[in-house]
C-alpha positions as CSV (number, residue, x, y, z in Angstrom):
1,M,23.4,19.7,21.0
2,S,25.2,20.3,17.7
3,L,24.4,19.0,14.3
4,H,26.6,17.2,11.8
5,T,26.0,17.0,8.0
6,T,26.9,14.1,5.8
7,A,26.5,13.7,2.0
8,D,25.9,10.5,0.2
9,A,27.2,9.6,-3.3
10,G,24.3,11.5,-4.9
11,G,25.3,14.7,-3.0
12,D,22.2,14.8,-0.8
13,A,23.0,16.2,2.6
14,E,21.7,14.7,5.8
15,V,21.7,16.4,9.1
16,L,22.7,14.2,12.1
17,T,22.5,14.8,15.8
18,D,25.6,14.2,18.0
19,R,24.0,10.9,19.2
20,E,23.3,9.7,15.7
21,A,26.8,10.6,14.4
22,A,28.4,8.8,17.4
23,R,26.1,5.8,16.8
24,R,27.3,5.6,13.2
25,R,30.9,5.9,14.2
26,V,30.6,3.0,16.7
27,Q,28.7,0.9,14.1
28,A,31.5,1.6,11.5
29,R,34.1,0.4,14.0
30,R,32.2,-2.7,14.7
31,D,31.8,-3.4,11.0
32,F,35.5,-3.0,10.5
33,G,36.1,-5.5,13.4
34,G,34.0,-8.1,11.6
35,H,35.8,-7.4,8.3
36,L,39.2,-7.9,10.1
37,V,38.1,-11.2,11.7
38,A,36.8,-12.5,8.4
39,Y,40.1,-11.5,6.7
40,V,42.2,-13.3,9.3
41,V,40.1,-16.5,9.5
42,I,39.6,-16.9,5.7
43,N,43.3,-16.2,4.8
44,T,44.5,-18.5,7.6
45,F,42.3,-21.2,6.1
46,L,43.7,-20.5,2.6
47,V,47.3,-20.7,3.9
48,L,46.5,-24.0,5.6
49,V,45.0,-25.3,2.3
50,W,48.2,-24.2,0.5
51,A,50.4,-25.9,3.1
52,V,48.4,-29.2,3.1
53,T,48.4,-29.4,-0.7
54,G,52.1,-29.3,-1.2
55,A,53.3,-25.8,-0.3
56,G,54.4,-25.0,-3.9
57,Y,53.8,-21.6,-5.4
58,F,52.3,-19.4,-2.6
59,W,49.1,-18.6,-4.4
60,P,47.2,-17.2,-1.3
61,V,49.4,-14.1,-1.6
62,W,47.0,-12.8,-4.3
63,V,44.0,-13.1,-2.0
64,I,45.9,-11.7,1.0
65,A,47.2,-8.7,-1.0
66,G,43.9,-7.9,-2.8
67,W,41.7,-8.2,0.2
68,G,44.4,-6.5,2.3
69,I,44.1,-3.4,0.1
70,G,40.4,-3.3,0.7
71,L,40.9,-3.8,4.4
72,V,43.4,-0.9,4.5
73,L,40.9,1.4,2.7
74,H,38.1,0.3,5.0
75,A,40.4,1.1,8.0
76,W,41.2,4.5,6.5
77,D,37.5,5.2,6.0
78,V,36.6,4.3,9.6
79,F,39.6,5.7,11.6
80,L,41.3,8.4,9.5
81,R,38.9,10.0,7.1
82,R,37.8,13.5,7.8
83,A,35.1,15.5,6.1
84,V,36.2,17.4,3.0
85,T,33.4,19.9,3.2
86,P,33.6,22.7,5.8
87,V,31.5,22.8,8.9
88,I,28.3,24.6,8.6
89,D,27.9,27.4,11.1
90,P,24.5,26.8,12.8
91,R,23.9,30.6,13.0
92,T,24.0,30.9,9.2
93,A,22.8,27.5,8.2
94,A,19.2,28.7,7.8
95,A,20.3,31.3,5.3
96,G,22.3,28.6,3.4
97,R,25.7,30.4,3.8
98,R,28.9,28.7,4.9
99,W,31.2,30.2,7.5
100,W,33.8,31.3,5.0
101,R,31.6,33.1,2.6
102,P,31.3,36.8,3.1
103,R,27.8,38.3,3.2
104,R,26.8,39.9,0.0
105,G,24.9,42.9,0.2
């Protein structure tokens, strides 16, 4: 079993097991799916309202574009983001040293 570390906005580190890290990844993908469904349903409704009310200036584009930016960022967070911090070597984790730091004598 290996351990994973995550840090929240406050910088506090949290150690996760493989199972917990996998559970969080699956939950994040499910949450993104819900976000995507809401985006499609609500924006479809807005385009229908626009079409029924006269199809003049295409005002739903502002909602579609703004929300779309948020959706793209959410997709990046779920599918493409990788940790910025290096992996902690379990053999030296107890001493608080990272794998790239040389031992000082």
